[in-house]
N, C-alpha and C positions, 0 to 999 in steps of 0.2 A: 636197232634205231628207237624202238619203243622205250626202253630202258636207258636211253642217253639223257643226258641234261638239257638237250635241246628243246623240251617241253616244259620244262620248270622256269619259274619265274620268282624273282626276288620279292620281298614285302613292298620294296619300294616301288617296282614295276607293276604290282596288283593295284596299289593304292593310286598311282598314276593312270592307271586303265580304267579304274572304278570313278576316279574324278572325271576323266575324260567322257565317259558313258553317262553321267549325271549332268554335265555341262551340256553336252550336245543334245540329249533327250530333252531336258529342260528348255534348252533354247528351241528346238523343233516344235515342241509342245506349244510353246508360247506362240511361235510364228503361225502355227497352224491352227490355233484354237478356233478361229472362225469357220474354218473348213470343218473341224471336228464336230462343232455346235450344228452346223448346217447338215452334216451327214446324218447325225443323231436323230434330228427332227425330220428329216426326209424318211429315214426308216420307221420313226415311229408314226408319221402320218400315213405311211403305205401300209405297214402291216402290224403296227402297234409293239409292245413289247414282248421280250426283252430286245433291246437295241444292241446289246453286246452278245457275242458268241464266245462261250467258255469252253476250253478244251484241256484235258490233262497231257501235260507234256513231261518228260524227264530232262533235267539239268544237269549241271554239272555235278559230279559225285553222286550221280543217281537220285538226286532231290528232285521230287515231283512238285510242279506248280500248276496253275492254270494259265493259260494263254489267252489273251484278250484280242478279239477282232471285232469289227462290225458285223452285225449279222447280215449276211447277202442273200441267204436262202429262207424260202418260207420256214416257219416255226415247225412244222411237222415233216421237214426234210428227212429226217433220220428218227421217224417215230418208232421203228420196230429196233431202235439202239444200234444199229449197225451204221458204222461209218463208211461213207462211199466216195470216191473220187467223183469230182465234178466232170461231165462230159461235156463236148461242144453243143450247145443249144439246149443244157440241162434245164428243163421245165420247173426245176425247184428254184432256180435262181429269180430273185424279184427284179422289176426294172430299175429300182434303185440300186439293188445290189449288183446288177451288171455294170452299171456306171462305176459304182464303187471299185469294183474289181479292176475294171479298164484303167482307171486313173490311180490304182493301188492306195485309195483314201482308207479302203478297209483295213489296212495294216497299221493305220496310225495309233490305235488303242495298245500296239505291243510296246510304244515309247514307255507307257505306264510300268510295263512288266520290266523294261530296263531301268527306270527310276528305282523301283522294288527291289532290283539287283537280281532278278530270276534270269534275265537274258542280258547278254552284252552285244555292243557292235561287233562285227565279225573284225578279226585281226587283232595285231598286237600293238600297244604304244611301245616303241623302242627308245631306249636311252642311248645316247651315243658319246663315247668319250674320244677327247681329242688326244691324238698321238704326236710326240714331237719327233 
C-alpha cells in the first residue's frame, strides 16, 4: 500500500492544495488579527518577552522548520532543555496561557507556518471528473 500511487499527487493537485492553504490561512489570519494582537499583548503584559514559542519540527521530506505558537508557559518552563508534556494543573502554565490553551488561540501563529509553506491544512484538495 505504501508503494502504491494512492499517496502521489499531480502538480496541479499540489498547486491547488497550496492555493487553498494560502487563501484559507490568509483569511483566518485577517479575521483573527484583533485576537492575535490581544493575545500577544496579554502575554507580554503578564510575563514579558518572548511572546512566541518556537520549536523545531520535521516536515515533509524530512525538512526541519520552527513551529510558532503563543507562549503559554513561564519562560523558564524548560530551563534544563528537556521538553516535558504538560500535565493537569501544571504550575508552568501562566494565567493567560491557560486561557489561550482553553480557547486554542495559542495555535493561531501556526497559520504563519502554513503561509510559509512549512505546514499545511490536513486533508487533500481533490479534483473530480465528470463521467458520462
